[in-house]
N, C-alpha and C positions, 0 to 999 in steps of 0.2 A: 407551232414553235413558242417556247415559253417568252412571256413578255410581250408578245404580240396582240394587238386587240382583236377580239372575236369578231368575225364578219357575220352580221345578221343573215339568215336565210330568208331574204326578201326577193321576191320576183321583180325584175326591172319591167317597166312598162313596155308594151310593143310599139306604142306611138307616142310621140311628144312633139309639141309645136316647137319647143326650144330644148336642146340639150346642152348644158353648160358644164365644161370640163374644168373642174377646180373649185373647191369649196372655201377659198380663201375670201378675203374682203372684196376683191373685184367680182368674183363669180357669184357670191352671196348678194352683192348690191345689184348686179344684173338681174338675178333672179327676183329679189324684192321689187324692183322697179317694174320689171314684166308684170308680176302679180298686182302691183298697183294699177297698172293699166288694164287689168281684167283677164289676163292669161290665165288659164286654168291648168294646162298641161306643160308645165316646166319641170325639167328634171336637172338636178345637180348632181354630178358625179364627182366623188372625191375618193381617193386611193386609201385613205385612212378614216379620219374623222374631220368634220368641219372645223375650219379654222386651227388646225393642228400644225400647220407649217409655219411659214414666215409671218403670216398674220398674227399668230399667237404670240410671237416675240416682240411685236411692236409695242412700244411704250404707251401708245394711245394719247399722246399730247396733240391737241388739236389747236393750232394757231390760225388766226384769220388774216394776219399781215403777209401778203405775197407780193411777188414781183410784178404781176400785171393784174388788171382789174378782172379778167376772167378767172384767174386763179383765185383771187379774193372772193369772187362770188360763189365759185364752187366750194371753197372752204367755208363760206358763211352758210351755205346750203347743208353741207355735211354736219356743221356744229348743230344746226337747228334740228336736223333729223335725229341725230344722237340724244338731243335733248328731250325729244318727244317720243322716242321709240318705245320706252317702257310703258308709258300710258297707252300708246297705240296698241302694242301687242300684248300686254298684259304680263310680260316676261321681264323679270329683274334683269337689268343690263349692267348695273354696277358702274354706270357712267358718272364720273364726278368731274365737274368743270373747275379747272384750277388756272392761275395765271402763269406767266413765263417771263423770263428774263432773257433778253437777246444781246449778245455782245459781238459788236462788229469792229473791224479795224478802222481807224480814222479815215473818213472820206470814202469808204469803200461802198457802203450801202445806206449811209445816213439819209439819202434822197428817198429811199424806199419808205422810210417812217413818215415822210413828209408829202408823198406823192399826191395826196388828195386832201391837203389840209394841215392844220397843225397838230402835234401830238395830242391825243385824247379826243380828236375831232375829225378822224380821218374816214376814208370810204370803208375800211374794214369794220368800223364801229369799235375799234379798240379804245380803251381809256388808259391813260397812263402818261408818263413823262419821259423824256430823253434825258439821260445823264450823260454829260459831256466828259466827265473824268477830270475837269479842270477845278482847280481849288481856288478859293477866295473869290 
């Protein structure tokens, strides 16, 4: 059919230690981490091409200020992984780290900014200030 990607004529392996269905960020992350653990026979199945679905549409903004310490640690791990991935793999990733601005309603989430210290010195390693919106 016109406009559909060509499917390569590649034989699938007859055996695999792990078969991962879906080549988005989660499936690729699982395959990556299994490979880091030394697994050699990992297969990722994707109906079209790797990261062509929802993952491709993600903006890619990686922030490390989260609601819980566990989420913060996972976000910090992910950020470090993306920072190091190009050097590790030899493949250009296009990763560019930038800042962000977060706006919350008064009193709703302000405590999240301070949950482990003052702004600029919190558990997430974020630097910056909290703007209160008050003048004078």
